[in-house]
FIKOLZA-1660 file (N, C-alpha, C; in steps of 0.1 Angstrom, whole numbers, plus 5000, padded with zeros to 4 digits):
% residues 117
   i   px   py   pz ch aa at
   1 5334 5342 6366  A  M  N
   1 5329 5356 6366  A  M CA
   1 5340 5366 6362  A  M  C
   2 5338 5370 6350  A  T  N
   2 5347 5381 6346  A  T CA
   2 5340 5394 6346  A  T  C
   3 5347 5404 6350  A  K  N
   3 5342 5417 6351  A  K CA
   3 5346 5424 6338  A  K  C
   4 5336 5430 6332  A  E  N
   4 5339 5438 6320  A  E CA
   4 5343 5452 6323  A  E  C
   5 5354 5456 6319  A  I  N
   5 5359 5470 6322  A  I CA
   5 5357 5478 6309  A  I  C
   6 5351 5489 6310  A  N  N
   6 5348 5498 6299  A  N CA
   6 5358 5510 6300  A  N  C
   7 5368 5510 6292  A  V  N
   7 5378 5520 6292  A  V CA
   7 5376 5529 6280  A  V  C
   8 5374 5542 6282  A  N  N
   8 5372 5551 6271  A  N CA
   8 5385 5559 6269  A  N  C
   9 5392 5557 6258  A  F  N
   9 5404 5564 6255  A  F CA
   9 5400 5575 6245  A  F  C
  10 5400 5588 6250  A  E  N
  10 5397 5599 6241  A  E CA
  10 5409 5606 6238  A  E  C
  11 5410 5611 6226  A  K  N
  11 5421 5618 6221  A  K CA
  11 5420 5632 6227  A  K  C
  12 5431 5638 6233  A  P  N
  12 5430 5651 6238  A  P CA
  12 5427 5661 6227  A  P  C
  13 5420 5672 6231  A  K  N
  13 5417 5682 6221  A  K CA
  13 5429 5690 6217  A  K  C
  14 5431 5693 6204  A  G  N
  14 5442 5700 6200  A  G CA
  14 5455 5692 6198  A  G  C
  15 5455 5679 6200  A  S  N
  15 5467 5672 6200  A  S CA
  15 5472 5670 6185  A  S  C
  16 5463 5670 6175  A  T  N
  16 5467 5669 6161  A  T CA
  16 5474 5681 6157  A  T  C
  17 5469 5693 6160  A  S  N
  17 5475 5705 6156  A  S CA
  17 5488 5707 6163  A  S  C
  18 5489 5703 6175  A  F  N
  18 5502 5704 6183  A  F CA
  18 5512 5695 6176  A  F  C
  19 5508 5683 6172  A  M  N
  19 5518 5674 6166  A  M CA
  19 5523 5679 6152  A  M  C
  20 5514 5685 6145  A  I  N
  20 5518 5691 6132  A  I CA
  20 5528 5703 6134  A  I  C
  21 5525 5711 6144  A  I  N
  21 5535 5722 6147  A  I CA
  21 5548 5716 6152  A  I  C
  22 5548 5706 6160  A  L  N
  22 5560 5700 6165  A  L CA
  22 5568 5694 6153  A  L  C
  23 5561 5687 6144  A  L  N
  23 5568 5682 6132  A  L CA
  23 5574 5693 6123  A  L  C
  24 5567 5704 6122  A  L  N
  24 5573 5715 6114  A  L CA
  24 5585 5721 6120  A  L  C
  25 5585 5722 6134  A  F  N
  25 5597 5727 6140  A  F CA
  25 5609 5718 6139  A  F  C
  26 5606 5705 6140  A  I  N
  26 5617 5695 6138  A  I CA
  26 5623 5696 6124  A  I  C
  27 5614 5697 6114  A  S  N
  27 5619 5697 6100  A  S CA
  27 5626 5710 6098  A  S  C
  28 5622 5721 6104  A  V  N
  28 5630 5733 6102  A  V CA
  28 5644 5732 6108  A  V  C
  29 5645 5726 6119  A  G  N
  29 5658 5724 6125  A  G CA
  29 5667 5715 6116  A  G  C
  30 5662 5705 6110  A  M  N
  30 5670 5697 6101  A  M CA
  30 5674 5704 6088  A  M  C
  31 5664 5712 6083  A  F  N
  31 5667 5721 6072  A  F CA
  31 5678 5731 6074  A  F  C
  32 5678 5736 6087  A  A  N
  32 5689 5746 6090  A  A CA
  32 5702 5739 6090  A  A  C
  33 5703 5727 6094  A  N  N
  33 5716 5720 6094  A  N CA
  33 5721 5718 6079  A  N  C
  34 5711 5715 6070  A  Y  N
  34 5715 5713 6056  A  Y CA
  34 5719 5726 6050  A  Y  C
  35 5714 5737 6055  A  M  N
  35 5719 5750 6050  A  M CA
  35 5732 5754 6056  A  M  C
  36 5735 5749 6068  A  Y  N
  36 5747 5753 6075  A  Y CA
  36 5759 5747 6069  A  Y  C
  37 5758 5735 6065  A  I  N
  37 5770 5727 6060  A  I CA
  37 5776 5733 6047  A  I  C
  38 5768 5738 6037  A  P  N
  38 5774 5744 6025  A  P CA
  38 5781 5758 6028  A  P  C
  39 5776 5764 6039  A  A  N
  39 5782 5777 6043  A  A CA
  39 5794 5776 6051  A  A  C
  40 5799 5764 6054  A  L  N
  40 5811 5763 6063  A  L CA
  40 5823 5771 6058  A  L  C
  41 5827 5771 6045  A  P  N
  41 5838 5778 6040  A  P CA
  41 5837 5794 6043  A  P  C
  42 5824 5798 6041  A  L  N
  42 5822 5813 6043  A  L CA
  42 5823 5816 6058  A  L  C
  43 5818 5807 6066  A  I  N
  43 5819 5809 6081  A  I CA
  43 5834 5809 6085  A  I  C
  44 5842 5800 6079  A  A  N
  44 5856 5799 6082  A  A CA
  44 5863 5812 6078  A  A  C
  45 5859 5817 6067  A  H  N
  45 5865 5830 6062  A  H CA
  45 5862 5842 6072  A  H  C
  46 5849 5842 6076  A  D  N
  46 5845 5853 6085  A  D CA
  46 5851 5852 6099  A  D  C
  47 5853 5840 6104  A  L  N
  47 5858 5839 6117  A  L CA
  47 5873 5837 6117  A  L  C
  48 5879 5838 6105  A  L  N
  48 5894 5836 6104  A  L CA
  48 5899 5823 6110  A  L  C
  49 5892 5812 6107  A  A  N
  49 5895 5799 6112  A  A CA
  49 5896 5789 6101  A  A  C
  50 5901 5778 6104  A  S  N
  50 5903 5767 6093  A  S CA
  50 5889 5761 6091  A  S  C
  51 5888 5754 6079  A  N  N
  51 5876 5747 6076  A  N CA
  51 5873 5736 6086  A  N  C
  52 5884 5729 6090  A  G  N
  52 5882 5718 6100  A  G CA
  52 5877 5723 6113  A  G  C
  53 5882 5735 6118  A  A  N
  53 5877 5740 6130  A  A CA
  53 5862 5744 6130  A  A  C
  54 5858 5749 6118  A  V  N
  54 5844 5753 6117  A  V CA
  54 5835 5740 6115  A  V  C
  55 5840 5730 6109  A  A  N
  55 5833 5717 6107  A  A CA
  55 5831 5711 6121  A  A  C
  56 5840 5713 6130  A  T  N
  56 5838 5708 6144  A  T CA
  56 5826 5714 6151  A  T  C
  57 5822 5725 6147  A  T  N
  57 5810 5731 6153  A  T CA
  57 5797 5723 6150  A  T  C
  58 5797 5716 6139  A  V  N
  58 5786 5707 6136  A  V CA
  58 5786 5695 6147  A  V  C
  59 5798 5690 6149  A  T  N
  59 5799 5680 6160  A  T CA
  59 5795 5685 6173  A  T  C
  60 5799 5697 6176  A  A  N
  60 5796 5703 6189  A  A CA
  60 5780 5704 6191  A  A  C
  61 5774 5708 6180  A  A  N
  61 5759 5709 6180  A  A CA
  61 5753 5695 6183  A  A  C
  62 5758 5685 6176  A  L  N
  62 5753 5671 6178  A  L CA
  62 5755 5666 6192  A  L  C
  63 5767 5670 6198  A  V  N
  63 5770 5666 6212  A  V CA
  63 5760 5673 6221  A  V  C
  64 5758 5685 6219  A  G  N
  64 5748 5693 6227  A  G CA
  64 5734 5687 6226  A  G  C
  65 5731 5682 6214  A  C  N
  65 5717 5676 6212  A  C CA
  65 5717 5663 6220  A  C  C
  66 5727 5655 6220  A  G  N
  66 5727 5642 6227  A  G CA
  66 5727 5644 6242  A  G  C
  67 5734 5654 6247  A  I  N
  67 5734 5657 6261  A  I CA
  67 5721 5662 6266  A  I  C
  68 5714 5670 6258  A  S  N
  68 5702 5676 6262  A  S CA
  68 5691 5666 6263  A  S  C
  69 5692 5655 6255  A  Q  N
  69 5681 5644 6256  A  Q CA
  69 5681 5638 6269  A  Q  C
  70 5692 5637 6276  A  I  N
  70 5693 5631 6290  A  I CA
  70 5684 5639 6299  A  I  C
  71 5684 5652 6298  A  F  N
  71 5677 5661 6307  A  F CA
  71 5662 5664 6303  A  F  C
  72 5660 5666 6290  A  Y  N
  72 5647 5671 6285  A  Y CA
  72 5637 5660 6286  A  Y  C
  73 5640 5647 6285  A  G  N
  73 5631 5636 6287  A  G CA
  73 5624 5636 6301  A  G  C
  74 5632 5635 6311  A  P  N
  74 5626 5636 6325  A  P CA
  74 5619 5649 6328  A  P  C
  75 5624 5660 6322  A  I  N
  75 5618 5673 6325  A  I CA
  75 5604 5673 6318  A  I  C
  76 5603 5668 6306  A  S  N
  76 5590 5668 6300  A  S CA
  76 5580 5659 6306  A  S  C
  77 5585 5648 6312  A  D  N
  77 5577 5639 6319  A  D CA
  77 5572 5645 6332  A  D  C
  78 5580 5653 6338  A  S  N
  78 5576 5659 6351  A  S CA
  78 5567 5671 6349  A  S  C
  79 5570 5680 6340  A  F  N
  79 5562 5693 6338  A  F CA
  79 5553 5693 6327  A  F  C
  80 5553 5683 6318  A  G  N
  80 5544 5683 6307  A  G CA
  80 5552 5687 6294  A  G  C
  81 5547 5681 6283  A  R  N
  81 5555 5683 6270  A  R CA
  81 5552 5697 6264  A  R  C
  82 5540 5702 6266  A  K  N
  82 5537 5715 6260  A  K CA
  82 5545 5727 6267  A  K  C
  83 5545 5727 6280  A  K  N
  83 5553 5737 6287  A  K CA
  83 5568 5736 6283  A  K  C
  84 5573 5723 6283  A  N  N
  84 5587 5721 6279  A  N CA
  84 5590 5726 6265  A  N  C
  85 5580 5723 6256  A  F  N
  85 5582 5728 6242  A  F CA
  85 5582 5743 6241  A  F  C
  86 5574 5750 6248  A  I  N
  86 5574 5764 6247  A  I CA
  86 5586 5770 6254  A  I  C
  87 5591 5764 6264  A  N  N
  87 5603 5768 6271  A  N CA
  87 5615 5766 6261  A  N  C
  88 5615 5755 6254  A  R  N
  88 5626 5752 6245  A  R CA
  88 5626 5762 6233  A  R  C
  89 5614 5766 6229  A  L  N
  89 5613 5776 6218  A  L CA
  89 5619 5790 6223  A  L  C
  90 5616 5794 6235  A  N  N
  90 5622 5806 6240  A  N CA
  90 5637 5805 6241  A  N  C
  91 5642 5794 6245  A  H  N
  91 5656 5792 6246  A  H CA
  91 5662 5792 6232  A  H  C
  92 5655 5787 6222  A  S  N
  92 5660 5786 6208  A  S CA
  92 5662 5800 6203  A  S  C
  93 5654 5810 6206  A  M  N
  93 5656 5823 6202  A  M CA
  93 5669 5829 6208  A  M  C
  94 5672 5826 6221  A  C  N
  94 5684 5831 6227  A  C CA
  94 5696 5824 6221  A  C  C
  95 5695 5811 6218  A  R  N
  95 5706 5803 6212  A  R CA
  95 5709 5809 6198  A  R  C
  96 5699 5812 6190  A  N  N
  96 5701 5817 6177  A  N CA
  96 5708 5830 6177  A  N  C
  97 5704 5839 6187  A  Y  N
  97 5710 5852 6188  A  Y CA
  97 5725 5850 6192  A  Y  C
  98 5728 5841 6202  A  S  N
  98 5742 5839 6206  A  S CA
  98 5750 5833 6195  A  S  C
  99 5745 5824 6187  A  S  N
  99 5753 5819 6176  A  S CA
  99 5756 5829 6165  A  S  C
 100 5746 5838 6163  A  Y  N
 100 5748 5848 6152  A  Y CA
 100 5759 5858 6156  A  Y  C
 101 5760 5861 6169  A  H  N
 101 5769 5871 6173  A  H CA
 101 5783 5866 6179  A  H  C
 102 5787 5854 6175  A  C  N
 102 5800 5849 6180  A  C CA
 102 5811 5855 6172  A  C  C
 103 5820 5862 6178  A  P  N
 103 5831 5868 6170  A  P CA
 103 5843 5859 6168  A  P  C
 104 5844 5848 6176  A  F  N
 104 5856 5839 6175  A  F CA
 104 5851 5825 6174  A  F  C
 105 5860 5816 6169  A  I  N
 105 5856 5802 6167  A  I CA
 105 5854 5795 6181  A  I  C
 106 5862 5799 6191  A  K  N
 106 5860 5792 6204  A  K CA
 106 5847 5795 6210  A  K  C
 107 5842 5808 6209  A  S  N
 107 5829 5811 6214  A  S CA
 107 5818 5804 6205  A  S  C
 108 5821 5802 6193  A  T  N
 108 5812 5794 6184  A  T CA
 108 5810 5780 6189  A  T  C
 109 5821 5774 6194  A  Y  N
 109 5820 5760 6199  A  Y CA
 109 5810 5760 6211  A  Y  C
 110 5812 5769 6220  A  T  N
 110 5803 5769 6232  A  T CA
 110 5789 5772 6228  A  T  C
 111 5787 5781 6218  A  S  N
 111 5773 5785 6214  A  S CA
 111 5767 5773 6207  A  S  C
 112 5775 5765 6199  A  K  N
 112 5769 5754 6192  A  K CA
 112 5765 5742 6201  A  K  C
 113 5773 5740 6212  A  V  N
 113 5769 5730 6222  A  V CA
 113 5756 5734 6228  A  V  C
 114 5755 5747 6232  A  Y  N
 114 5743 5752 6237  A  Y CA
 114 5731 5751 6227  A  Y  C
 115 5735 5754 6214  A  H  N
 115 5725 5754 6204  A  H CA
 115 5720 5740 6200  A  H  C
 116 5727 5730 6204  A  G  N
 116 5723 5717 6200  A  G CA
 116 5711 5712 6208  A  G  C
 117 5709 5718 6220  A  N  N
 117 5698 5712 6228  A  N CA
 117 5684 5718 6224  A  N  C
% end
């Protein structure tokens, strides 16, 4: 005697549009990195720093991205992905503002670690 279980998996409403928006934001972030790398000599000139010191900011952003994955995974599991996504967008505006207004290379390192998440 086997019991037949009827499980109805319905796709949540709006999940396709949310996924498209999510993919667009991810691609914009990658595009921003590709724009940042050719501008490294200009950034070095503006901050009065060496090219190597400015190139280290790319590493700082990647380190920040790696560290943030440890925290954002459990946070999104606990509170939901949509709330976490909106919260990260708000933080992204603050991070962009802080990166833009860094007067020295050392403050740029801190900003880029924060910007990586």
